[in-house]
C-alpha positions as CSV (number, residue, x, y, z in Angstrom):
1,M,13.1,-27.6,120.7
2,S,14.9,-29.1,123.7
3,P,12.7,-31.0,126.2
4,T,11.8,-29.2,129.4
5,R,13.9,-30.7,132.2
6,R,14.8,-30.3,135.8
7,D,18.2,-29.0,136.8
8,E,19.5,-31.7,139.0
9,R,21.3,-29.2,141.2
10,S,18.2,-27.1,141.7
11,S,15.8,-27.1,144.6
12,C,13.0,-26.3,142.2
13,P,10.4,-29.0,141.7
14,A,10.3,-31.0,138.5
15,S,8.3,-29.7,135.6
16,P,4.9,-31.3,135.2
17,T,5.9,-32.0,131.6
18,Q,7.6,-35.4,131.8
19,R,10.1,-36.4,129.1
20,E,9.7,-40.0,128.1
21,L,12.9,-42.1,128.3
22,V,14.0,-42.7,124.7
23,T,15.7,-46.0,124.2
24,K,16.3,-46.5,120.5
25,P,18.7,-49.4,119.7
26,V,22.0,-48.1,118.4
27,H,21.8,-50.1,115.2
28,E,18.6,-48.2,114.3
29,T,20.3,-44.8,114.5
30,A,21.4,-43.5,111.2
31,N,23.8,-40.7,112.4
32,L,25.9,-40.0,115.4
33,D,23.7,-37.0,116.5
34,E,20.7,-39.4,116.5
35,L,22.6,-41.8,118.7
36,F,23.4,-39.0,121.1
37,E,19.7,-37.9,121.2
38,S,18.0,-41.4,121.2
39,A,20.4,-44.0,122.5
40,L,21.9,-42.5,125.7
41,P,18.9,-42.8,128.0
42,A,20.3,-42.6,131.6
43,F,23.2,-42.1,134.1
44,G,26.4,-40.7,132.7
45,A,25.2,-41.2,129.2
46,A,22.3,-38.9,129.9
47,Y,24.8,-36.2,130.9
48,L,26.5,-36.6,127.5
49,R,23.0,-36.4,125.8
50,R,22.3,-33.1,127.5
51,V,25.7,-31.7,126.6
52,W,25.1,-32.7,123.0
53,T,21.5,-31.2,123.1
54,L,22.7,-27.8,124.4
55,L,25.7,-27.6,122.0
56,D,23.3,-28.4,119.2
57,E,20.8,-25.8,120.4
58,A,23.4,-23.0,120.8
59,I,25.0,-23.6,117.4
60,G,21.6,-23.9,115.7
61,K,20.5,-20.6,117.2
62,G,23.6,-19.0,115.7
63,L,25.1,-17.8,119.0
64,P,28.8,-16.7,118.8
65,M,30.6,-19.3,121.0
66,T,33.7,-18.9,123.2
67,V,35.8,-21.8,124.2
68,A,37.9,-22.2,127.3
69,I,40.3,-25.1,127.2
70,S,42.9,-26.2,129.8
71,G,45.2,-29.2,129.4
72,P,47.9,-30.1,126.9
73,V,45.9,-30.2,123.7
74,T,48.7,-29.2,121.4
75,V,51.5,-31.4,122.8
76,S,49.1,-34.4,122.6
77,G,47.9,-33.5,119.1
78,Q,44.3,-33.1,120.1
79,H,44.1,-29.8,118.3
80,Y,44.6,-31.7,115.0
81,T,41.9,-34.3,115.7
82,W,39.0,-32.3,117.0
83,L,39.8,-28.7,118.2
84,S,41.0,-27.3,114.9
85,P,38.1,-28.8,112.9
86,L,35.7,-27.3,115.5
87,L,37.3,-23.8,115.1
88,E,37.2,-24.1,111.3
89,T,33.4,-24.0,111.4
90,G,33.2,-20.2,112.1
91,W,31.1,-20.9,115.2
92,F,33.7,-19.8,117.8
93,C,34.7,-16.2,118.3
94,L,37.6,-16.4,120.8
95,V,39.7,-18.9,122.7
96,S,40.8,-18.8,126.4
97,T,43.7,-21.2,127.1
98,T,47.1,-21.6,128.7
99,D,50.6,-20.4,127.8
100,A,51.7,-24.0,127.7
101,V,49.2,-24.7,124.9
102,C,50.8,-21.9,122.9
103,Y,54.3,-23.1,123.7
104,H,53.8,-26.7,122.7
105,D,52.0,-25.7,119.5
106,G,55.3,-24.7,118.0
107,H,57.2,-28.0,118.5
108,R,56.1,-29.9,115.3
109,A,57.3,-27.0,113.0
110,L,60.8,-26.9,114.4
111,D,63.6,-27.6,111.9
112,S,64.7,-30.6,114.1
113,A,61.1,-31.9,114.6
114,R,61.6,-35.0,112.4
115,E,64.5,-36.1,114.5
116,H,62.4,-36.0,117.7
117,P,58.9,-37.4,116.9
118,F,56.2,-37.6,119.5
119,H,55.4,-41.1,120.7
120,E,53.3,-43.0,123.2
121,V,54.8,-43.8,126.6
122,P,53.2,-45.8,129.5
123,I,51.3,-43.7,132.1
124,F,52.6,-45.9,134.9
125,G,56.0,-46.7,133.4
126,D,59.5,-46.0,134.8
127,D,59.8,-42.2,134.8
128,G,63.3,-42.5,136.2
129,A,64.3,-44.4,133.1
130,L,62.6,-41.9,130.9
131,R,64.6,-39.1,132.6
132,D,67.8,-41.0,132.0
133,E,66.9,-41.1,128.3
134,A,66.1,-37.4,128.3
135,I,62.4,-38.1,127.4
136,I,59.7,-35.7,128.6
137,R,56.4,-37.3,129.5
138,V,53.0,-35.6,129.4
139,T,50.6,-38.3,130.6
140,D,51.0,-40.9,127.9
141,V,52.8,-38.7,125.3
142,G,56.6,-38.7,125.2
143,F,59.1,-36.5,123.3
144,D,62.8,-35.7,123.5
145,E,63.9,-33.0,125.9
146,D,65.8,-31.5,122.9
147,V,62.4,-30.4,121.6
148,L,62.0,-28.1,124.5
149,L,65.5,-26.7,124.3
150,D,65.1,-26.1,120.5
151,Q,61.7,-24.4,121.1
152,D,63.3,-22.1,123.7
153,R,66.0,-21.1,121.2
154,F,63.3,-20.5,118.5
155,L,61.3,-18.3,120.9
156,R,64.2,-16.2,122.2
157,A,65.4,-15.6,118.6
158,L,61.8,-14.6,117.7
159,L,61.3,-12.3,120.7
160,K,64.4,-10.4,119.7
161,R,62.9,-9.4,116.4
162,P,61.8,-5.7,115.9
163,E,58.1,-6.7,115.8
164,F,58.2,-7.7,119.5
165,Q,60.1,-4.7,120.9
166,R,57.1,-3.0,122.3
167,R,54.3,-3.2,124.9
168,M,51.3,-5.2,123.5
169,T,48.3,-7.2,124.6
170,G,48.6,-11.0,124.9
171,T,46.2,-11.3,121.9
172,E,48.6,-9.2,119.8
173,F,51.5,-11.3,121.0
174,R,49.9,-14.6,120.1
175,H,48.6,-13.3,116.8
176,L,52.2,-12.5,115.9
177,L,53.4,-15.9,117.2
178,G,50.8,-17.5,115.0
179,R,52.2,-15.7,112.0
180,F,55.7,-16.9,112.7
181,Y,54.5,-20.4,113.6
182,A,52.7,-20.5,110.2
183,A,55.9,-19.5,108.4
184,Q,57.8,-22.4,110.2
185,E,55.0,-24.8,109.3
186,R,55.2,-23.8,105.6
187,K,59.0,-24.1,105.6
188,N,59.0,-27.6,107.1
189,G,55.8,-28.9,105.4
190,V,53.8,-29.7,108.5
191,S,50.1,-29.3,109.2
192,E,48.8,-25.9,110.4
193,G,48.9,-25.6,114.2
194,L,46.5,-23.9,116.6
195,L,48.0,-20.4,116.7
196,A,48.5,-20.3,113.0
197,Q,44.8,-21.2,112.5
198,C,43.6,-18.6,115.0
199,T,45.7,-16.0,113.3
200,R,44.3,-16.8,109.9
201,L,40.7,-16.8,111.3
202,G,41.1,-13.7,113.4
203,I,40.3,-15.6,116.6
204,P,41.8,-13.9,119.6
205,I,43.7,-16.1,122.0
206,F,43.6,-15.2,125.7
207,V,46.0,-16.5,128.3
208,G,44.9,-15.5,131.8
209,A,48.2,-16.6,133.5
210,P,50.9,-15.7,131.0
211,G,53.7,-16.0,133.5
212,D,52.8,-19.7,134.1
213,G,54.3,-21.1,131.0
214,S,57.4,-21.4,128.9
215,V,56.6,-18.8,126.2
216,F,56.9,-16.1,128.8
217,L,59.8,-17.9,130.6
218,N,61.9,-17.2,127.4
219,S,61.0,-13.5,127.6
220,M,62.2,-13.6,131.2
221,A,65.5,-15.0,130.0
222,L,66.0,-12.1,127.6
223,W,65.1,-9.7,130.4
224,A,67.6,-11.4,132.6
225,I,70.3,-11.1,130.0
226,E,69.7,-7.4,129.7
227,Q,69.7,-6.9,133.5
228,A,72.9,-9.0,134.0
229,S,74.9,-7.6,131.1
230,G,73.7,-3.9,131.0
231,A,74.7,-3.9,127.4
232,K,72.7,-1.9,124.9
233,R,72.8,-4.8,122.4
234,D,70.8,-6.9,124.9
235,A,68.0,-4.4,125.3
236,H,64.6,-6.2,125.6
237,R,61.5,-4.1,125.2
238,F,58.8,-6.7,124.9
239,D,56.1,-6.4,127.6
240,L,52.5,-7.5,128.1
241,D,49.8,-4.9,128.7
242,L,47.4,-6.9,130.9
243,H,45.1,-3.9,131.5
244,A,44.5,-3.6,127.8
245,E,44.1,-7.3,127.3
246,V,41.5,-7.7,130.0
247,F,39.6,-4.7,128.6
248,E,39.8,-6.2,125.2
249,S,38.1,-9.4,126.5
250,C,35.4,-7.2,127.9
251,A,35.0,-5.4,124.5
252,Y,34.4,-8.7,122.8
253,H,31.8,-9.7,125.4
254,Y,30.1,-6.3,125.0
255,W,30.0,-6.8,121.2
256,G,28.4,-10.2,121.7
257,I,25.5,-9.0,123.8
258,T,25.0,-5.6,122.0
259,E,26.1,-6.0,118.4
260,S,26.2,-9.6,117.3
261,Q,23.3,-10.9,115.3
262,T,21.9,-12.9,118.3
263,R,22.7,-10.3,121.0
264,Q,23.7,-13.4,123.1
265,L,26.8,-15.5,123.7
266,G,27.4,-19.1,124.5
267,T,30.5,-20.8,125.9
268,L,32.0,-24.3,125.9
269,I,34.3,-24.9,128.9
270,L,36.7,-27.8,128.7
271,G,38.5,-28.4,132.0
272,G,38.8,-25.6,134.5
273,G,41.5,-23.4,136.1
274,V,42.5,-20.0,134.8
275,P,41.2,-20.5,131.2
276,K,37.7,-21.1,132.6
277,N,37.8,-18.2,135.0
278,F,39.3,-15.7,132.4
279,N,36.6,-16.8,130.0
280,L,33.8,-16.0,132.5
281,Q,35.3,-12.7,133.9
282,P,34.1,-10.2,131.3
283,E,30.5,-10.1,132.6
284,P,31.4,-9.2,136.2
285,A,34.1,-6.9,134.9
286,L,31.5,-5.0,132.9
287,S,28.6,-5.2,135.3
288,Q,30.1,-5.2,138.8
289,V,33.5,-3.4,138.4
290,L,32.6,-0.9,135.6
291,G,29.0,-0.8,136.6
292,L,27.3,-1.1,133.2
293,E,23.7,-2.0,133.8
294,E,22.8,-3.5,130.4
295,V,25.3,-6.4,130.6
296,E,24.2,-10.0,130.5
297,G,26.0,-13.3,131.2
298,Y,26.3,-16.2,128.9
299,Q,23.0,-17.7,127.6
300,Y,24.5,-21.1,127.2
301,D,27.3,-22.6,129.4
302,I,28.3,-26.1,128.6
303,Q,31.1,-27.5,130.8
304,I,33.0,-30.8,130.8
305,T,35.5,-31.1,133.8
306,T,37.0,-33.9,135.9
307,A,37.0,-31.8,139.0
308,P,34.4,-32.9,141.6
309,V,32.0,-30.2,142.6
310,T,32.7,-30.8,146.3
311,D,36.3,-29.6,146.1
312,G,35.2,-25.9,146.1
313,S,37.4,-24.9,143.2
314,L,36.5,-22.8,140.2
315,S,37.4,-25.8,138.1
316,S,34.5,-27.7,139.5
317,C,31.8,-25.1,140.1
318,P,28.8,-25.6,137.9
319,P,27.1,-22.9,135.8
320,A,24.4,-22.6,138.5
321,E,27.1,-21.2,140.8
322,A,28.3,-18.9,138.1
323,V,24.8,-17.4,138.0
324,T,25.3,-16.0,141.5
325,W,28.2,-14.0,140.2
326,G,26.3,-12.8,137.1
327,K,28.6,-14.7,134.7
328,V,25.7,-16.9,133.4
329,D,22.2,-15.5,132.7
330,K,19.9,-16.2,135.7
331,T,16.7,-16.4,133.6
332,V,17.6,-19.3,131.4
333,Y,20.3,-21.3,133.2
334,K,18.1,-24.2,134.2
335,K,17.4,-25.0,130.6
336,T,20.7,-23.9,128.9
337,T,23.5,-25.0,131.1
338,E,25.1,-28.3,132.0
339,S,28.3,-29.5,133.7
340,M,29.4,-33.0,133.0
341,Q,32.1,-34.6,135.1
342,C,34.3,-36.3,132.5
343,D,37.6,-36.2,130.8
344,Y,36.8,-34.0,127.8
345,S,39.4,-35.8,125.6
346,I,37.2,-38.8,125.7
347,V,34.0,-37.2,124.5
348,M,35.0,-34.2,122.4
349,P,36.1,-36.2,119.3
350,F,32.6,-37.7,119.2
351,L,30.7,-34.5,119.9
352,T,32.8,-32.7,117.3
353,K,32.2,-35.4,114.7
354,A,28.4,-35.3,115.3
355,L,28.3,-31.5,115.0
356,L,30.4,-31.6,111.7
357,D,28.3,-34.4,110.3
358,K,25.2,-32.5,111.0
359,R,26.6,-29.4,109.3
360,A,27.6,-31.5,106.3
361,R,24.1,-32.9,106.1
362,F,22.6,-29.4,106.1
363,E,25.1,-28.4,103.4
364,R,23.9,-31.3,101.2
365,W,20.3,-30.4,101.8
366,A,21.0,-26.7,101.0
367,E,22.4,-27.8,97.6
368,R,19.3,-29.8,96.9
369,M,16.6,-27.4,98.0
370,G,18.2,-24.1,98.3
371,R,19.2,-22.2,101.5
372,E,16.0,-20.3,102.1
373,E,13.8,-23.3,101.8
374,L,16.1,-25.2,104.1
375,F,16.2,-22.4,106.7
376,A,12.4,-22.3,106.6
377,K,12.1,-26.0,107.1
378,H,15.1,-26.4,109.5
379,P,15.8,-23.1,111.3
380,A,18.9,-24.6,113.0
381,A,20.5,-24.9,109.6
382,R,21.1,-21.1,109.5
383,G,23.2,-21.3,112.7
384,Y,25.1,-24.4,111.5
385,L,25.8,-22.9,108.1
386,R,27.4,-19.7,109.3
387,E,30.3,-18.4,107.2
388,R,33.4,-20.5,107.8
389,G,35.5,-17.3,107.9
390,G,34.1,-16.7,111.4
391,Y,33.7,-13.5,113.3
392,Q,37.3,-12.2,112.8
393,L,37.1,-10.4,116.1
394,F,40.9,-9.8,116.3
395,T,40.7,-7.7,113.1
396,R,38.0,-5.6,114.8
397,R,39.8,-5.2,118.1
398,D,40.6,-1.5,117.8
399,E,37.1,-0.6,116.7
400,L,35.4,-2.7,119.5
401,V,37.8,-1.5,122.2
402,A,37.1,2.1,121.2
403,K,33.3,1.5,121.4
404,L,33.5,0.2,124.9
405,L,35.8,3.0,126.0
406,K,33.2,5.5,124.6
407,R,30.6,3.7,126.7
408,V,32.7,3.7,129.8
409,K,33.5,7.4,129.4
410,K,29.9,8.2,130.4
411,E,30.6,6.4,133.7
412,V,33.8,8.1,134.7
413,P,32.4,10.5,137.3
414,R,30.6,7.6,139.0
415,L,33.6,5.3,138.8
416,R,35.8,8.0,140.3
417,N,33.4,8.3,143.2
418,E,33.2,4.6,143.7
419,S,37.0,4.3,143.8
420,K,37.1,5.9,147.3
421,Y,37.2,4.0,150.6
422,P,38.1,4.9,154.2
423,L,41.4,2.9,154.3
424,A,42.7,1.9,157.7
């Protein structure tokens, strides 16, 4: 059980139940999770403790989790260090991210990758000199510009294949990309990337702004070739069905609150921007736009962002603000949400390690005492020890979309009537 606490952004009075400040010396903590719970008493560290506590709760309760992540996690290799291990647990049902994350995920599998390794560069170095050397910089990560040019050639060759000559959702597109990325990775003997992993685990990948990244820029190049040449050989029939993609995201949310074992969803938001917004949009799409009355927002909303709350952007708005939109459940948010102002790349390796260590500890105990005895003694173990294969939502997409369409069909007369307005 988490301690009762006051939401620092709330005008509500503090609970009469006071939580004693726990100040255990770090050398007396046996595990990283115990350190998070007992040796981070105050200030910024207390924010991290609350983030840990809520993640631990949501996972222990068995909630299907979504993750929204902005920032260059693949170009920087962070997917290898903590994101992929986190997804491998089976706790997360979908990913909302950027086109750039998908684009850079392919670099290390290119045939020329060994000739152009990623390396560290100074954040405050001479960028003019780097440009002269044709080195691209992403914060403190550097790589040759030839990597981008080779990735562009790979993507254009891929997008000309028959599998891509149709209209499809972005999740279908990135599922296909994951298959071909995986083939490249096997060919060149490199570690599995993010898209290949999500394809294997049936985790849908959503990109709310597909035009704002280089994967789609290469589709634009093929479109431009067709437009300029007019030749039949240059026909380019790939297209994204944004209507179907947004509806698909709603279908997964509807599954989470009506069919999943917990009938609740949790979300982990890393950074802000479009990935965060797209991740939160299914609830208002279902309840406000489609008008379905039985729809609830996220039960747990755990956010780590560098944006200050005073800038008024969606990147910075805390879960309490999302409650006013219906995106987060209003009945629990004071106990089940937190927004920590921090660079998530600093803390996520430690949080992930603590979560994985706790799972491993439950696995050892399960071997010793049996699962049912373990679950009776430690109920959170059931959520932690979910099947590693995960929810495989992408493999159920047609079924779940059809179910939501059937539900919406009942609302068609009302929706037709609500689509009228006395325009000027």
